[in-house]
N, C-alpha and C positions, 0 to 999 in steps of 0.2 A: 504494500500500500504506500502511496506517495501523497503527501499533502503539499500543495503549492499555495503559499501565502500570497495575498493580493499584491503586496509590495514587490515580491519576487517576480510574479507573473507580469507585472507592468514594467519591471526594470530589465530583466534578462530576456531581451527580444532579439530574434534573428531577423535581419532585414528581408523584406519581401521584394520580389521582382518589380522594379519601378515602372516597367512597361504596363503593369496592370492597375496602377493607382495614380491618382492625381497629385500625390505628394508622398512624403515619407510615411511608410507603414512598416510595422514589425509584428512578429508572431512569436508566442511562447508555446511550443508544442506541448500538448497535454496527453493526447492519446494517439499512438501511432496507428496507421491504417494497416489492415490485414486483408489478404485476398484468399479465397473469395469471402466477401462480407457475410457473416451469419445474420440471422434475424436481429434487427436493431430497433429500439424504441427510445423515445425521449418524452419526458413529462416533467411537470412541476409536482413535487411531492411535499405535503405539509403535515407535520405531526403536531398534535396538541401537546401542552406541557407534560413532560414525563413519559411520553409515548416513545417507544423504540420498536424496531422490527426484530424479528428472530434472526439468528445466524443464517447466512445464505451466501451463495456465490453465483457469479454470472460466468457462463462458459467463455465469453470473450472479454470479460472485464466490465468495468463501470466507471463513468465519469460523473462527478457530482460537483455542482457549483452552489455554494450557500448563498441564498438571497434574502433570508429573514431569520432573525434571532441567533441564538447560540445553541449548538448541539454537541453530540459526541459521536465518535467513530472509533471502531476497534477492529483490528485484524487478529485472527487467531494467533495465540502465543505472543501477543504484544499487549501493552497496556492501553486503556482507553485514552483518546486524545480529544480535547475540546476543539471545536471548529466554530467559526463565526462568519458573518457576512463578508463575502469576497474571497474566502478560502476555496480552493479547488482540491478535490480528492480524486485520485485515480487508483482503482483496485486492479490488480493483475487478473488475468484469466484464471478462473476457478479458485480465487483467493477467498477463503471463508472470512466473513466480516459481518458487522451490524452497524446501524447508525440510528440516531433518533434525537429527540429534544431533551434538554435539561429540564429540571423541575421549575425553572423560573419563567417559562413562557413558551410559546409556539416556536417552531423551527421549520424552515422550508428550504428546499434546494431543487435545482434543475438537475435531472438525471438523464444520462444517455446509457442505456443498457445494451450490451452486445451479447448476443446468444441467449440461450435459455437460462432461466433462474432456477437454481437448485436450493429449495428451502430446507433448513435444518432445525435444530432445537432452539428453544427460547433463550434469549440473552439475559444476563444479569444486569441490574441497574449499575451505572458507573459511579454515581455520587450519593 
């Protein structure tokens, strides 16, 4: 699992081909492309305070961009990590993980899921 903090994503940019833009533009790669592309979906997911999902994994990985509140994310055999608005989380293919809201309020993120989701056991609260 990789968490990209907002300041890093906006600072560590690779220049993009100037022939495709009207001015200077850069990119911070978050999720590499794979071929052939498996089933892919994108959504905004919102958890009420204290809600989290069960352990799960995505066959091709997952990209999450936090857009509201503060939450938690944890990869198997790692400690839970707090995430907040602007943070980007990338899980590897088939990496067991969970994510959800802290007790202080709701939490929302934009997700891109690649491949089928494999659901596992319930996760324990982080805080």
